[in-house]
N, C-alpha and C positions, 0 to 999 in steps of 0.2 A: 131185618128181614131181607133175604136175597130177592133180586128182581128176576122175573121169568118172562121169556119171550115165547108166546104161544102162536100157533099157526093162524088163529083167528077164524077158523072154520069149524071149530068144535071137534076136531078129530083127535085131539090129545097130543099132537106133536109139539115138541119143545125144540128151540134152537140149540145147536151144539156149539161148544167152544173147544179149541184145540189147546195143546200144552203151552202155546205162546199167548194165550188169552185172546185169540182171534176168532171171530164169529165164523162158523162153517156155513158156507152157502153154496148153492148150485144154481146156475143160470141156463136158460134156453135161449138160443139166438135163431133168428130166421132172416133170410135175405129180404131186403126191402121189396124186390120184385115179387116175391111170394106173398108178402103181406098186402101189397097193392093189388095183386090179382084176386086174392080172397075178398078184399074190400070193394072190388069192382072199379078200381082206378087204373087198370092196366089195359092198354090198347095196342092194336097192330094196324098200321096204315099200309096198305099194299097197292101196288100199281097194277097187279096182274101182269099179263104179257104185253109189252110195248114193242112194236117193230120200228127200228131205226132204218130209214131208207137212204141215208147218206152218211158222210163222215163228219157232219157238223155237230158241235157240242150241243146237247139237248137237255133241258131241265126235265128230270124224270119225276121227282117228287118234292113237295114243299109242305112244310108244317109251320103254322104260326100260332103261338100261344095267345089266346084272347080271353083267358079266364078273368073274372072280375073279383075273385076272393083272395088274390095274392098267391095262389099256388103256382109252383114252377112245373115245367115238364122236364123229366129226366129221360133222355134217350138211353135205353138199356142195351139194345142190340140193333144192328143193321144187317139184313140178309140181302144178298144180291146173286142173281143167276144170269149168266151170259151164254147165249147159244152161239153156234157157228155163224160167222159172217160170210155172206155171199159176196164175192168180189173183193173182199178186204185182204190187203197184203199183210201177211204175218199173223193175222187173226188176233191182234192185240189192240187194246184201246186204253182209255183213261176214265176214271171215276173221280169226281171232285165233290168235296163238302164245301158249302157256303154258309156263312153266318150273315143273317139279314140281307138276303139277296132281293133285288127288285125283279118282280115277275110280271109277265102279261099272259093272258089266256090260261089255258089248262082246263082240265075236267075235274070236277069235285070228287073227292074220295071220302067215303064214310068209314072211319076207323072202326074195327070190330073190338068190342069189349071181350076180353078173354075169359071173363067169368060169365058163362052162358046164362046164368040165372039173373044177371043184371042187365037191364035194358037202357041204362044211362048212356047217352052219347058223349063223345069227346067234345070239348069246347075249343073252338078255334077255326082256322082256315086250313084246309087240307086239300091239296091239288096234285094231279099227275099230268104228264104229257104237256108241259108248259110250252107256250109259243116262244117266250124268251125268259132267260134267267141271267141277270147280270150282277156283278159285284166282284169282290175279291175272294178267291178260293183260299181256304186255310189248310186244306189237306188234300193231297192228290194221290191216287192209287193207280197202279198199273193193273189192268185186267186182261185176262186171257179167255178166249172163247172156250166153250164147254166147261165152264167153271161154276161152282156153287160155293159161296163164301159167307160165313157168319162172322161179323166183327163184334166182339164184346166191347161195348162202349161203357155205359154205366156212369159216366162222369160228364156227359154233355148236358148242360143245363140251359133251358130256354125259359127265361123269366117272362112275365106278362109283357106283351108288346114286341117281343123279339121273334125271329123266325130262323128256320134252318132249311137248307135245300141240298139236293144231290143231283148232279148232272152226270151224263155218260157221253163219251165221244167214241164212236166206233172207229175201227182202223181205216186207214186211207184206202179209198176205192170201194168202200162198203156200199152195197145196194140193198141188203136186207140182213139185219141182225136183231134177234129178239132179246129183250132185256126185261127182267122183273126185279123190283126192289120192294122190300118190306122193312118198315121201321117200327120197332117195338118200343113203346114208351109208357111211362106212368106219371100221374100227377102226384106231387108231394107238397104237403103243407110244411114249410120250413120251420115254423114255430114248434113243431113236434121234435125237431132234432137239435134245437139250440139249448 
């Protein structure tokens, strides 16, 4: 007696087989960011507008993963906006990424869950406008005033106990330059992808 594969939902569908005796299947894929947003695990931490009043490198935003269930934070995107510098020569500056920076001071940030139906807050330490941020930068970007940039990341992983920071240095001679940074991230249980 031949074996039959049915759909399992009582709709009468049977699995197909092609001429090479291969099972015919169809799959649907979704980006992890979409699944995380629907599940209420996608957040955006934003600094709003910060005014830099000199040309000293300033810690703009800091995220530390403090989850206790082993989930990682995946940084999906970084958005930054730079307004015109007053007094700055050339209007250009520097943006840096830090892994595990040491920080002091700062103002707490409450990341927004992008699924507005979910009220769960993000776990960890999230700060902006840091007094100091020190460590070794691992990526440096040239920034231009009057720019708005979205950086598709998706592969920056912050395990529990690790942190990530972004600093901005305004151009030489700056007396006033507005900066805003937004970090979009989601939590991921790595056991689901192994």
